[in-house]
KOLLUMMI-5558 format. One record per residue (C-alpha): x, y, z. Coordinates in steps of 0.2 Angstrom, whole numbers, always signed. Layout:
<recs>
REC | X | Y | Z
...
</recs>
This chain:
<recs>
REC | +0 | -1 | +0
REC | +5 | +16 | -2
REC | +10 | +30 | +11
REC | +8 | +49 | +11
REC | +28 | +50 | +11
REC | +31 | +37 | -3
REC | +17 | +50 | -14
REC | +28 | +65 | -11
REC | +44 | +57 | -12
REC | +38 | +49 | -32
REC | +48 | +59 | -44
REC | +48 | +63 | -62
REC | +56 | +52 | -71
REC | +61 | +51 | -91
REC | +47 | +38 | -95
REC | +28 | +40 | -84
REC | +27 | +25 | -70
REC | +14 | +20 | -59
REC | +15 | +17 | -42
REC | -1 | +3 | -36
REC | -10 | +6 | -19
REC | -24 | -6 | -20
REC | -40 | -11 | -27
REC | -35 | -2 | -44
REC | -31 | +15 | -38
REC | -14 | +20 | -43
REC | -4 | +36 | -43
REC | +1 | +40 | -61
REC | +18 | +50 | -61
REC | +19 | +60 | -78
REC | +36 | +62 | -85
REC | +35 | +81 | -80
REC | +33 | +75 | -61
REC | +16 | +79 | -63
REC | +6 | +66 | -47
REC | -13 | +61 | -55
REC | -24 | +48 | -46
REC | -31 | +36 | -58
REC | -42 | +18 | -53
REC | -40 | +2 | -65
REC | -56 | -9 | -66
REC | -67 | -20 | -78
REC | -81 | -16 | -85
REC | -93 | -27 | -97
REC | -76 | -39 | -97
REC | -64 | -23 | -104
REC | -52 | -14 | -94
REC | -56 | +4 | -90
REC | -48 | +16 | -83
REC | -55 | +30 | -71
REC | -47 | +46 | -67
REC | -50 | +55 | -49
REC | -38 | +71 | -49
REC | -20 | +76 | -45
REC | -9 | +76 | -29
REC | -8 | +86 | -17
REC | -25 | +94 | -22
REC | -33 | +75 | -19
REC | -23 | +68 | -4
REC | -21 | +49 | -4
REC | -34 | +48 | +8
REC | -46 | +58 | -1
REC | -41 | +49 | -17
REC | -44 | +32 | -8
REC | -63 | +38 | -4
REC | -67 | +42 | -22
REC | -58 | +24 | -26
REC | -73 | +15 | -13
REC | -87 | +28 | -19
REC | -81 | +19 | -36
REC | -80 | +3 | -34
REC | -96 | +2 | -26
REC | -105 | +8 | -41
REC | -97 | -5 | -51
REC | -101 | -18 | -37
REC | -121 | -10 | -41
REC | -118 | -13 | -61
REC | -115 | +4 | -63
REC | -101 | +14 | -74
REC | -91 | +24 | -63
REC | -85 | +35 | -74
REC | -103 | +42 | -76
REC | -106 | +58 | -69
REC | -87 | +60 | -66
REC | -84 | +76 | -75
REC | -95 | +84 | -62
REC | -87 | +99 | -51
REC | -76 | +91 | -36
REC | -76 | +103 | -20
REC | -60 | +108 | -17
REC | -50 | +95 | -1
REC | -51 | +104 | +15
REC | -33 | +112 | +21
REC | -25 | +112 | +37
REC | -29 | +128 | +40
REC | -50 | +125 | +40
REC | -49 | +108 | +47
REC | -38 | +116 | +60
REC | -52 | +130 | +65
REC | -66 | +118 | +65
REC | -56 | +107 | +76
REC | -51 | +125 | +88
REC | -70 | +129 | +86
REC | -77 | +111 | +95
REC | -64 | +111 | +108
REC | -63 | +130 | +113
REC | -80 | +129 | +125
REC | -73 | +116 | +134
REC | -56 | +128 | +137
REC | -52 | +144 | +146
REC | -55 | +162 | +135
REC | -37 | +163 | +137
REC | -33 | +146 | +135
REC | -42 | +143 | +119
REC | -33 | +160 | +113
REC | -15 | +153 | +116
REC | -20 | +138 | +107
REC | -25 | +148 | +90
REC | -14 | +161 | +94
REC | +3 | +146 | +94
REC | -8 | +140 | +76
REC | -8 | +155 | +67
REC | +10 | +159 | +72
REC | +21 | +142 | +69
REC | +9 | +131 | +58
REC | -4 | +141 | +46
REC | +9 | +152 | +38
REC | +19 | +137 | +32
REC | +6 | +124 | +30
REC | -13 | +132 | +32
REC | -17 | +132 | +13
REC | -10 | +113 | +11
REC | -25 | +99 | +9
REC | -23 | +89 | +25
REC | -20 | +72 | +18
REC | -4 | +79 | +9
REC | +5 | +84 | +24
REC | +17 | +72 | +29
REC | +26 | +67 | +49
REC | +44 | +74 | +42
REC | +35 | +89 | +36
REC | +26 | +92 | +53
REC | +42 | +89 | +64
REC | +52 | +100 | +55
REC | +40 | +115 | +58
REC | +39 | +106 | +77
REC | +57 | +109 | +79
REC | +57 | +126 | +70
REC | +50 | +130 | +89
REC | +63 | +121 | +96
REC | +76 | +132 | +87
REC | +71 | +148 | +97
REC | +72 | +140 | +115
REC | +53 | +138 | +115
REC | +55 | +118 | +121
REC | +37 | +117 | +131
REC | +28 | +128 | +117
REC | +36 | +114 | +102
REC | +30 | +100 | +112
REC | +12 | +110 | +116
REC | +12 | +112 | +98
REC | +13 | +95 | +93
REC | +1 | +91 | +103
REC | -10 | +102 | +96
REC | -6 | +96 | +79
REC | -9 | +77 | +85
REC | -27 | +83 | +92
REC | -31 | +90 | +75
REC | -27 | +76 | +64
REC | -35 | +66 | +76
REC | -51 | +76 | +69
REC | -50 | +72 | +54
REC | -48 | +55 | +56
REC | -63 | +57 | +62
REC | -72 | +66 | +49
REC | -64 | +53 | +36
REC | -51 | +65 | +30
REC | -36 | +58 | +34
REC | -32 | +39 | +36
REC | -17 | +41 | +47
REC | -9 | +51 | +61
REC | +7 | +60 | +57
REC | +9 | +71 | +75
REC | +4 | +56 | +82
REC | +22 | +48 | +85
REC | +32 | +62 | +84
REC | +35 | +66 | +104
REC | +49 | +55 | +104
REC | +59 | +64 | +91
REC | +54 | +84 | +101
REC | +69 | +88 | +115
REC | +67 | +83 | +133
REC | +57 | +95 | +143
REC | +71 | +105 | +152
REC | +69 | +100 | +172
REC | +57 | +111 | +182
REC | +67 | +126 | +190
REC | +60 | +141 | +202
REC | +53 | +155 | +193
REC | +65 | +173 | +197
REC | +57 | +182 | +209
REC | +63 | +199 | +219
REC | +62 | +197 | +237
REC | +66 | +214 | +244
REC | +55 | +228 | +243
REC | +68 | +239 | +237
REC | +72 | +230 | +221
REC | +51 | +227 | +219
REC | +49 | +246 | +223
REC | +63 | +249 | +208
REC | +55 | +236 | +198
REC | +38 | +244 | +197
REC | +47 | +262 | +195
REC | +59 | +256 | +179
REC | +40 | +250 | +171
REC | +31 | +267 | +173
REC | +47 | +272 | +161
REC | +48 | +259 | +150
REC | +42 | +256 | +132
REC | +25 | +246 | +133
REC | +5 | +254 | +133
REC | -4 | +261 | +146
REC | -14 | +244 | +147
REC | +0 | +233 | +150
REC | +8 | +241 | +162
REC | -11 | +245 | +171
REC | -10 | +225 | +169
REC | +6 | +224 | +178
REC | +2 | +235 | +193
REC | -16 | +225 | +195
REC | -5 | +206 | +196
REC | +7 | +215 | +208
REC | -8 | +220 | +220
REC | -18 | +204 | +219
REC | -4 | +191 | +216
REC | -14 | +178 | +205
REC | -8 | +167 | +193
REC | -4 | +173 | +176
REC | -18 | +166 | +167
REC | -32 | +171 | +179
REC | -26 | +189 | +175
REC | -26 | +188 | +158
REC | -44 | +182 | +160
REC | -47 | +194 | +168
REC | -68 | +201 | +165
REC | -78 | +213 | +170
REC | -93 | +202 | +176
REC | -81 | +193 | +190
REC | -77 | +211 | +201
REC | -91 | +212 | +214
REC | -95 | +228 | +222
REC | -85 | +239 | +214
REC | -93 | +255 | +221
REC | -95 | +246 | +238
REC | -85 | +247 | +253
REC | -78 | +229 | +251
REC | -75 | +226 | +231
REC | -70 | +208 | +226
REC | -64 | +200 | +212
REC | -69 | +182 | +210
REC | -59 | +172 | +199
REC | -67 | +158 | +193
REC | -63 | +138 | +196
REC | -60 | +134 | +179
REC | -45 | +149 | +177
REC | -37 | +142 | +196
REC | -25 | +129 | +196
REC | -34 | +115 | +204
REC | -39 | +96 | +197
REC | -53 | +96 | +186
REC | -66 | +90 | +196
REC | -64 | +105 | +206
REC | -64 | +117 | +190
REC | -81 | +117 | +188
REC | -88 | +118 | +205
REC | -93 | +137 | +208
REC | -87 | +132 | +227
REC | -70 | +134 | +222
REC | -71 | +150 | +215
REC | -56 | +162 | +224
REC | -60 | +179 | +229
REC | -49 | +193 | +228
REC | -49 | +206 | +239
REC | -48 | +223 | +229
REC | -39 | +236 | +238
REC | -42 | +255 | +234
REC | -26 | +256 | +224
REC | -33 | +242 | +213
REC | -48 | +249 | +211
REC | -40 | +262 | +205
REC | -31 | +253 | +191
REC | -48 | +246 | +185
REC | -56 | +262 | +182
REC | -40 | +267 | +173
REC | -44 | +252 | +163
REC | -62 | +255 | +160
REC | -56 | +273 | +153
REC | -41 | +264 | +140
REC | -47 | +265 | +122
REC | -59 | +248 | +118
REC | -65 | +247 | +133
REC | -83 | +257 | +132
REC | -89 | +273 | +141
REC | -91 | +272 | +160
REC | -87 | +255 | +170
REC | -92 | +242 | +158
REC | -103 | +226 | +164
REC | -95 | +212 | +153
REC | -80 | +207 | +143
REC | -59 | +205 | +146
REC | -53 | +218 | +156
REC | -36 | +219 | +148
REC | -36 | +215 | +129
REC | -25 | +217 | +115
REC | -25 | +227 | +102
REC | -39 | +219 | +94
REC | -50 | +222 | +110
REC | -54 | +205 | +108
REC | -42 | +194 | +115
REC | -33 | +194 | +131
REC | -17 | +202 | +132
REC | -2 | +194 | +125
REC | +6 | +179 | +135
REC | +21 | +187 | +136
REC | +16 | +204 | +137
REC | +20 | +210 | +154
REC | +37 | +198 | +156
REC | +42 | +208 | +139
REC | +39 | +222 | +149
REC | +48 | +216 | +166
REC | +61 | +215 | +152
REC | +63 | +229 | +145
REC | +61 | +238 | +161
REC | +81 | +230 | +164
REC | +76 | +215 | +175
REC | +80 | +202 | +163
REC | +81 | +186 | +174
REC | +77 | +194 | +188
REC | +58 | +192 | +189
REC | +44 | +187 | +179
REC | +26 | +188 | +181
REC | +24 | +174 | +193
REC | +38 | +180 | +204
REC | +24 | +191 | +211
REC | +17 | +179 | +219
REC | +33 | +173 | +227
REC | +38 | +191 | +232
REC | +20 | +192 | +241
REC | +22 | +177 | +250
REC | +41 | +178 | +256
REC | +38 | +197 | +262
REC | +22 | +194 | +269
REC | +26 | +179 | +279
REC | +44 | +187 | +287
REC | +31 | +202 | +290
REC | +17 | +195 | +296
REC | +23 | +176 | +302
REC | +5 | +175 | +313
REC | -2 | +176 | +296
REC | +4 | +161 | +288
REC | -13 | +151 | +282
REC | -21 | +169 | +280
REC | -7 | +172 | +267
REC | -7 | +154 | +258
REC | -25 | +155 | +256
REC | -24 | +174 | +250
REC | -15 | +166 | +236
REC | -28 | +151 | +233
REC | -16 | +138 | +239
REC | -25 | +123 | +245
REC | -23 | +119 | +266
REC | -9 | +110 | +270
REC | -21 | +99 | +282
REC | -32 | +90 | +272
REC | -46 | +84 | +284
REC | -46 | +106 | +284
REC | -46 | +105 | +264
REC | -63 | +95 | +265
REC | -73 | +103 | +280
REC | -65 | +121 | +281
REC | -73 | +132 | +268
REC | -73 | +149 | +277
REC | -64 | +161 | +265
REC | -60 | +174 | +278
REC | -64 | +190 | +268
REC | -58 | +201 | +280
REC | -43 | +196 | +285
REC | -37 | +195 | +267
REC | -44 | +210 | +266
REC | -32 | +216 | +280
REC | -18 | +206 | +273
REC | -20 | +214 | +253
REC | -18 | +230 | +263
REC | -6 | +229 | +270
REC | +3 | +224 | +255
REC | -1 | +238 | +245
REC | +6 | +246 | +258
REC | +22 | +239 | +255
REC | +23 | +237 | +238
REC | +17 | +254 | +232
REC | +30 | +266 | +237
REC | +25 | +281 | +242
</recs>
Protein backbone atom coordinates (compact mmCIF):
# COMPACT_ATOMS: atom_id res chain seq x y z
CA UNK A 1 0.00 0.00 0.00
CA UNK A 2 1.03 3.58 -0.64
CA UNK A 3 1.97 6.01 2.13
CA UNK A 4 1.90 9.80 2.15
CA UNK A 5 5.71 9.78 2.31
CA UNK A 6 5.98 7.55 -0.77
CA UNK A 7 3.56 9.76 -2.71
CA UNK A 8 5.51 12.88 -1.81
CA UNK A 9 8.84 11.25 -2.68
CA UNK A 10 7.73 10.03 -6.10
CA UNK A 11 9.79 12.12 -8.53
CA UNK A 12 9.85 12.63 -12.30
CA UNK A 13 11.55 10.07 -14.53
CA UNK A 14 12.30 9.94 -18.21
CA UNK A 15 9.17 7.89 -18.74
CA UNK A 16 5.79 7.93 -17.01
CA UNK A 17 5.26 5.28 -14.35
CA UNK A 18 2.66 4.04 -11.86
CA UNK A 19 2.80 3.25 -8.14
CA UNK A 20 -0.08 1.01 -7.07
CA UNK A 21 -2.05 1.22 -3.85
CA UNK A 22 -4.92 -1.31 -3.74
CA UNK A 23 -8.24 -2.12 -5.46
CA UNK A 24 -6.88 -0.70 -8.72
CA UNK A 25 -6.01 2.70 -7.30
CA UNK A 26 -2.59 3.99 -8.34
CA UNK A 27 -0.54 7.14 -8.63
CA UNK A 28 0.39 8.05 -12.21
CA UNK A 29 3.59 10.12 -12.39
CA UNK A 30 4.14 11.93 -15.70
CA UNK A 31 7.63 12.76 -17.06
CA UNK A 32 7.10 16.39 -16.01
CA UNK A 33 6.50 15.27 -12.41
CA UNK A 34 2.73 15.83 -12.40
CA UNK A 35 1.04 13.25 -10.17
CA UNK A 36 -2.53 12.11 -10.71
CA UNK A 37 -4.80 9.52 -9.14
CA UNK A 38 -6.24 6.82 -11.36
CA UNK A 39 -8.17 3.58 -10.89
CA UNK A 40 -8.08 0.53 -13.14
CA UNK A 41 -11.26 -1.54 -13.31
CA UNK A 42 -13.05 -3.94 -15.66
CA UNK A 43 -16.50 -3.34 -17.11
CA UNK A 44 -18.21 -5.78 -19.48
CA UNK A 45 -14.98 -7.76 -19.60
CA UNK A 46 -12.85 -4.86 -20.78
CA UNK A 47 -10.22 -2.94 -18.80
CA UNK A 48 -11.16 0.68 -18.13
CA UNK A 49 -9.49 3.69 -16.47
CA UNK A 50 -11.00 6.33 -14.16
CA UNK A 51 -9.16 9.53 -13.16
CA UNK A 52 -9.87 11.25 -9.82
CA UNK A 53 -7.61 14.30 -9.72
CA UNK A 54 -4.04 15.42 -9.06
CA UNK A 55 -1.83 15.36 -6.00
CA UNK A 56 -1.50 17.30 -3.68
CA UNK A 57 -4.90 18.87 -4.46
CA UNK A 58 -6.35 15.42 -3.84
CA UNK A 59 -4.77 13.57 -0.94
CA UNK A 60 -4.12 9.83 -0.68
CA UNK A 61 -6.97 9.44 1.82
CA UNK A 62 -9.39 11.30 -0.44
CA UNK A 63 -8.32 9.26 -3.47
CA UNK A 64 -9.01 6.07 -1.53
CA UNK A 65 -12.44 7.40 -0.59
CA UNK A 66 -13.22 8.11 -4.25
CA UNK A 67 -11.95 4.66 -5.21
CA UNK A 68 -14.21 3.00 -2.62
CA UNK A 69 -17.20 4.97 -3.94
CA UNK A 70 -16.39 3.91 -7.51
CA UNK A 71 -16.12 0.26 -6.47
CA UNK A 72 -19.54 0.47 -4.78
CA UNK A 73 -21.04 1.74 -8.05
CA UNK A 74 -19.40 -1.12 -9.91
CA UNK A 75 -20.92 -3.59 -7.44
CA UNK A 76 -24.34 -2.13 -8.28
CA UNK A 77 -23.66 -2.66 -12.00
CA UNK A 78 -23.12 1.04 -12.69
CA UNK A 79 -20.37 2.68 -14.72
CA UNK A 80 -18.34 4.73 -12.18
CA UNK A 81 -17.29 7.11 -14.96
CA UNK A 82 -20.87 8.39 -15.36
CA UNK A 83 -20.99 11.88 -13.94
CA UNK A 84 -17.27 11.81 -13.21
CA UNK A 85 -16.83 15.14 -14.95
CA UNK A 86 -19.02 16.93 -12.38
CA UNK A 87 -17.23 19.62 -10.35
CA UNK A 88 -15.36 18.23 -7.35
CA UNK A 89 -15.29 20.14 -4.09
CA UNK A 90 -11.87 21.44 -3.12
CA UNK A 91 -10.11 19.29 -0.51
CA UNK A 92 -10.09 20.57 3.06
CA UNK A 93 -6.95 22.49 3.99
CA UNK A 94 -5.03 22.12 7.24
CA UNK A 95 -6.11 25.59 8.38
CA UNK A 96 -9.81 25.03 7.70
CA UNK A 97 -9.77 21.72 9.58
CA UNK A 98 -7.72 23.21 12.43
CA UNK A 99 -10.17 26.08 12.85
CA UNK A 100 -13.09 23.64 12.91
CA UNK A 101 -11.26 21.57 15.56
CA UNK A 102 -10.55 24.71 17.60
CA UNK A 103 -14.17 25.89 17.40
CA UNK A 104 -15.31 22.48 18.65
CA UNK A 105 -12.86 22.41 21.57
CA UNK A 106 -12.89 26.09 22.61
CA UNK A 107 -16.09 25.91 24.75
CA UNK A 108 -14.31 23.40 27.02
CA UNK A 109 -11.34 25.72 27.57
CA UNK A 110 -10.84 29.02 29.31
CA UNK A 111 -10.92 32.12 27.09
CA UNK A 112 -7.19 32.61 27.64
CA UNK A 113 -6.23 29.02 26.76
CA UNK A 114 -8.42 29.04 23.65
CA UNK A 115 -6.75 32.25 22.49
CA UNK A 116 -3.28 30.83 23.16
CA UNK A 117 -4.00 27.64 21.20
CA UNK A 118 -5.22 29.56 18.15
CA UNK A 119 -2.34 32.04 18.35
CA UNK A 120 0.24 29.22 18.35
CA UNK A 121 -1.32 27.68 15.24
CA UNK A 122 -1.49 31.03 13.46
CA UNK A 123 2.12 31.78 14.34
CA UNK A 124 3.85 28.43 13.86
CA UNK A 125 1.80 26.22 11.49
CA UNK A 126 -0.65 28.16 9.32
CA UNK A 127 1.98 30.24 7.44
CA UNK A 128 3.74 27.08 6.25
CA UNK A 129 0.98 24.47 5.81
CA UNK A 130 -2.31 26.28 6.37
CA UNK A 131 -3.25 26.20 2.68
CA UNK A 132 -2.04 22.61 2.14
CA UNK A 133 -4.69 19.86 1.80
CA UNK A 134 -4.65 18.14 5.16
CA UNK A 135 -4.21 14.71 3.58
CA UNK A 136 -1.00 15.83 1.86
CA UNK A 137 0.88 16.65 5.07
CA UNK A 138 3.32 14.05 6.35
CA UNK A 139 5.19 13.45 9.60
CA UNK A 140 8.53 14.77 8.35
CA UNK A 141 6.97 18.07 7.28
CA UNK A 142 5.34 18.51 10.68
CA UNK A 143 8.50 17.55 12.54
CA UNK A 144 10.54 20.17 10.70
CA UNK A 145 8.03 22.90 11.61
CA UNK A 146 7.91 21.90 15.26
CA UNK A 147 11.71 21.69 15.47
CA UNK A 148 11.87 25.29 14.23
CA UNK A 149 9.97 26.23 17.39
CA UNK A 150 12.47 24.23 19.46
CA UNK A 151 15.33 26.05 17.73
CA UNK A 152 14.20 29.37 19.19
CA UNK A 153 14.38 27.87 22.68
CA UNK A 154 10.65 27.27 23.16
CA UNK A 155 10.90 23.60 24.14
CA UNK A 156 7.61 23.38 26.02
CA UNK A 157 5.79 25.37 23.34
CA UNK A 158 7.03 22.91 20.71
CA UNK A 159 5.69 19.96 22.68
CA UNK A 160 2.31 21.64 23.12
CA UNK A 161 2.23 22.41 19.38
CA UNK A 162 2.81 18.73 18.62
CA UNK A 163 -0.10 17.80 20.90
CA UNK A 164 -2.37 20.32 19.17
CA UNK A 165 -1.40 19.05 15.72
CA UNK A 166 -2.12 15.49 16.87
CA UNK A 167 -5.55 16.61 18.07
CA UNK A 168 -6.29 18.25 14.71
CA UNK A 169 -5.32 15.15 12.74
CA UNK A 170 -7.26 12.89 15.12
CA UNK A 171 -10.31 15.06 14.42
CA UNK A 172 -9.66 14.86 10.67
CA UNK A 173 -9.33 11.10 10.89
CA UNK A 174 -12.69 10.82 12.67
CA UNK A 175 -14.15 12.88 9.83
CA UNK A 176 -12.63 10.46 7.25
CA UNK A 177 -10.42 13.23 5.83
CA UNK A 178 -7.14 11.40 6.49
CA UNK A 179 -6.14 7.79 7.04
CA UNK A 180 -3.20 8.45 9.37
CA UNK A 181 -2.21 10.87 12.13
CA UNK A 182 1.30 12.09 11.20
CA UNK A 183 1.71 13.97 14.51
CA UNK A 184 0.89 11.01 16.74
CA UNK A 185 4.38 9.51 16.96
CA UNK A 186 6.56 12.64 16.92
CA UNK A 187 6.93 13.11 20.70
CA UNK A 188 10.04 10.90 20.89
CA UNK A 189 11.75 13.01 18.21
CA UNK A 190 11.40 16.23 20.20
CA UNK A 191 13.78 17.65 22.78
CA UNK A 192 13.23 16.61 26.38
CA UNK A 193 11.52 19.04 28.70
CA UNK A 194 14.08 21.03 30.70
CA UNK A 195 14.13 20.20 34.42
CA UNK A 196 11.75 22.40 36.42
CA UNK A 197 13.34 25.40 38.08
CA UNK A 198 12.20 28.19 40.31
CA UNK A 199 10.77 31.25 38.62
CA UNK A 200 12.98 34.33 39.15
CA UNK A 201 11.51 36.68 41.75
CA UNK A 202 12.62 39.79 43.61
CA UNK A 203 12.28 39.31 47.36
CA UNK A 204 13.30 42.70 48.73
CA UNK A 205 10.92 45.64 48.91
CA UNK A 206 13.54 48.10 47.64
CA UNK A 207 14.03 45.93 44.54
CA UNK A 208 10.27 45.76 43.94
CA UNK A 209 9.96 49.53 44.26
CA UNK A 210 12.76 49.90 41.70
CA UNK A 211 11.03 47.41 39.37
CA UNK A 212 7.70 49.25 39.51
CA UNK A 213 9.41 52.59 38.87
CA UNK A 214 11.39 51.19 35.94
CA UNK A 215 8.28 49.59 34.40
CA UNK A 216 6.41 52.89 34.56
CA UNK A 217 9.03 54.43 32.27
CA UNK A 218 9.61 51.42 30.01
CA UNK A 219 8.26 51.15 26.48
CA UNK A 220 4.81 49.53 26.59
CA UNK A 221 1.17 50.43 26.18
CA UNK A 222 -0.64 51.94 29.18
CA UNK A 223 -2.98 48.96 29.52
CA UNK A 224 0.00 46.56 29.82
CA UNK A 225 1.50 48.72 32.58
CA UNK A 226 -1.86 48.83 34.36
CA UNK A 227 -2.20 45.04 34.06
CA UNK A 228 1.28 44.60 35.55
CA UNK A 229 0.46 46.73 38.61
CA UNK A 230 -2.87 44.93 39.04
CA UNK A 231 -0.99 41.62 38.92
CA UNK A 232 1.42 42.91 41.57
CA UNK A 233 -1.41 43.96 43.91
CA UNK A 234 -3.49 40.79 43.52
CA UNK A 235 -0.67 38.18 43.27
CA UNK A 236 -2.74 35.91 41.02
CA UNK A 237 -1.40 33.63 38.33
CA UNK A 238 -0.90 35.19 34.92
CA UNK A 239 -3.64 33.11 33.27
CA UNK A 240 -6.15 34.33 35.85
CA UNK A 241 -5.24 37.94 35.13
CA UNK A 242 -5.29 37.59 31.33
CA UNK A 243 -8.76 36.07 31.51
CA UNK A 244 -10.12 38.62 34.00
CA UNK A 245 -13.60 39.83 33.04
CA UNK A 246 -15.64 42.77 34.23
CA UNK A 247 -18.51 40.55 35.33
CA UNK A 248 -16.14 38.88 37.83
CA UNK A 249 -15.65 42.16 39.73
CA UNK A 250 -18.17 42.43 42.57
CA UNK A 251 -19.21 45.49 44.59
CA UNK A 252 -16.75 47.77 42.78
CA UNK A 253 -18.46 50.89 44.18
CA UNK A 254 -19.03 49.41 47.62
CA UNK A 255 -17.01 49.07 50.80
CA UNK A 256 -15.76 45.55 50.17
CA UNK A 257 -15.05 44.97 46.45
CA UNK A 258 -13.77 41.56 45.42
CA UNK A 259 -12.66 39.80 42.28
CA UNK A 260 -14.25 36.37 41.94
CA UNK A 261 -11.80 34.30 39.86
CA UNK A 262 -13.72 31.30 38.44
CA UNK A 263 -12.45 27.89 39.47
CA UNK A 264 -11.96 27.11 35.77
CA UNK A 265 -8.97 29.51 35.68
CA UNK A 266 -7.44 28.34 38.94
CA UNK A 267 -4.78 25.67 39.34
CA UNK A 268 -7.11 22.90 40.48
CA UNK A 269 -7.97 19.33 39.60
CA UNK A 270 -10.32 18.95 36.65
CA UNK A 271 -13.17 17.89 38.95
CA UNK A 272 -12.90 21.09 41.01
CA UNK A 273 -12.61 23.41 38.01
CA UNK A 274 -16.32 23.04 37.28
CA UNK A 275 -17.52 23.86 40.80
CA UNK A 276 -18.33 27.44 41.80
CA UNK A 277 -17.53 26.49 45.41
CA UNK A 278 -13.85 26.58 44.42
CA UNK A 279 -13.92 30.09 42.94
CA UNK A 280 -11.07 32.19 44.34
CA UNK A 281 -12.05 35.50 45.98
CA UNK A 282 -9.46 38.28 45.84
CA UNK A 283 -10.27 41.31 48.04
CA UNK A 284 -9.54 44.47 46.04
CA UNK A 285 -7.78 47.32 47.81
CA UNK A 286 -8.39 50.96 46.76
CA UNK A 287 -5.22 51.02 44.60
CA UNK A 288 -6.51 48.00 42.64
CA UNK A 289 -9.89 49.68 42.11
CA UNK A 290 -8.08 52.76 40.80
CA UNK A 291 -6.28 50.57 38.27
CA UNK A 292 -9.57 49.01 37.15
CA UNK A 293 -11.10 52.44 36.60
CA UNK A 294 -8.05 53.38 34.55
CA UNK A 295 -8.40 50.17 32.48
CA UNK A 296 -12.06 51.03 31.81
CA UNK A 297 -11.01 54.33 30.29
CA UNK A 298 -8.56 52.97 27.73
CA UNK A 299 -9.66 52.67 24.07
CA UNK A 300 -11.77 49.59 23.43
CA UNK A 301 -13.19 49.43 26.94
CA UNK A 302 -16.25 51.57 26.19
CA UNK A 303 -17.67 54.45 28.18
CA UNK A 304 -17.92 54.23 31.94
CA UNK A 305 -17.42 50.97 33.82
CA UNK A 306 -18.15 47.99 31.52
CA UNK A 307 -20.40 45.28 32.87
CA UNK A 308 -18.93 42.43 30.84
CA UNK A 309 -16.03 41.44 28.62
CA UNK A 310 -12.28 41.07 29.12
CA UNK A 311 -10.60 43.71 31.27
CA UNK A 312 -7.09 43.53 29.82
CA UNK A 313 -7.36 43.09 26.05
CA UNK A 314 -4.83 43.03 23.24
CA UNK A 315 -4.80 45.37 20.27
CA UNK A 316 -7.87 43.78 18.71
CA UNK A 317 -9.96 44.48 21.79
CA UNK A 318 -11.36 40.93 21.50
CA UNK A 319 -8.56 38.74 22.87
CA UNK A 320 -6.59 38.94 26.14
CA UNK A 321 -3.22 40.66 26.31
CA UNK A 322 -0.42 38.50 24.96
CA UNK A 323 1.03 35.73 27.08
CA UNK A 324 4.44 37.44 27.07
CA UNK A 325 3.30 41.09 27.25
CA UNK A 326 3.94 41.65 30.96
CA UNK A 327 7.13 39.58 30.93
CA UNK A 328 8.42 41.64 28.01
CA UNK A 329 7.66 44.83 29.97
CA UNK A 330 9.70 43.56 32.92
CA UNK A 331 12.58 42.63 30.60
CA UNK A 332 12.57 46.04 28.91
CA UNK A 333 12.63 47.66 32.34
CA UNK A 334 16.01 46.02 32.92
CA UNK A 335 14.99 43.09 35.13
CA UNK A 336 15.35 40.20 32.69
CA UNK A 337 16.31 37.02 34.55
CA UNK A 338 15.58 38.66 37.91
CA UNK A 339 11.79 38.74 37.96
CA UNK A 340 8.90 37.32 35.93
CA UNK A 341 5.11 37.84 36.18
CA UNK A 342 4.70 34.68 38.26
CA UNK A 343 7.44 36.00 40.56
CA UNK A 344 4.95 38.39 42.18
CA UNK A 345 3.43 35.40 43.98
CA UNK A 346 6.80 34.52 45.50
CA UNK A 347 7.37 38.18 46.41
CA UNK A 348 3.94 38.35 48.07
CA UNK A 349 4.44 35.17 50.09
CA UNK A 350 8.06 35.79 51.14
CA UNK A 351 7.72 39.41 52.20
CA UNK A 352 4.37 39.06 53.96
CA UNK A 353 5.53 35.96 55.87
CA UNK A 354 8.58 37.92 57.02
CA UNK A 355 6.46 40.84 58.22
CA UNK A 356 3.48 38.86 59.55
CA UNK A 357 4.64 35.29 60.36
CA UNK A 358 1.52 34.48 62.39
CA UNK A 359 -0.63 35.06 59.28
CA UNK A 360 0.91 32.19 57.32
CA UNK A 361 -2.38 30.37 56.68
CA UNK A 362 -4.18 33.55 55.62
CA UNK A 363 -1.33 34.41 53.24
CA UNK A 364 -1.55 30.95 51.67
CA UNK A 365 -5.30 31.29 51.33
CA UNK A 366 -4.87 34.71 49.73
CA UNK A 367 -2.71 33.02 47.07
CA UNK A 368 -5.37 30.39 46.43
CA UNK A 369 -3.29 27.56 47.92
CA UNK A 370 -5.09 24.54 49.31
CA UNK A 371 -4.77 24.07 53.10
CA UNK A 372 -1.88 21.83 54.09
CA UNK A 373 -4.18 19.83 56.33
CA UNK A 374 -6.34 17.60 54.11
CA UNK A 375 -9.02 17.24 56.77
CA UNK A 376 -9.20 21.01 57.04
CA UNK A 377 -9.38 21.29 53.28
CA UNK A 378 -12.39 18.96 53.23
CA UNK A 379 -14.39 20.67 55.98
CA UNK A 380 -13.18 24.26 56.47
CA UNK A 381 -14.55 26.32 53.61
CA UNK A 382 -14.47 29.65 55.41
CA UNK A 383 -13.12 32.37 53.13
CA UNK A 384 -11.76 34.60 55.98
CA UNK A 385 -12.35 37.52 53.65
CA UNK A 386 -11.98 40.19 56.30
CA UNK A 387 -8.56 38.90 57.37
CA UNK A 388 -7.47 38.42 53.78
CA UNK A 389 -8.53 41.96 52.94
CA UNK A 390 -6.33 43.15 55.78
CA UNK A 391 -3.40 41.17 54.29
CA UNK A 392 -3.90 42.72 50.83
CA UNK A 393 -4.09 46.20 52.36
CA UNK A 394 -0.77 45.67 54.15
CA UNK A 395 0.74 44.32 50.92
CA UNK A 396 -0.35 47.40 48.99
CA UNK A 397 1.17 49.65 51.65
CA UNK A 398 4.44 47.77 51.44
CA UNK A 399 4.83 47.35 47.70
CA UNK A 400 3.53 50.68 46.39
CA UNK A 401 6.35 53.11 47.19
CA UNK A 402 5.17 56.39 48.70
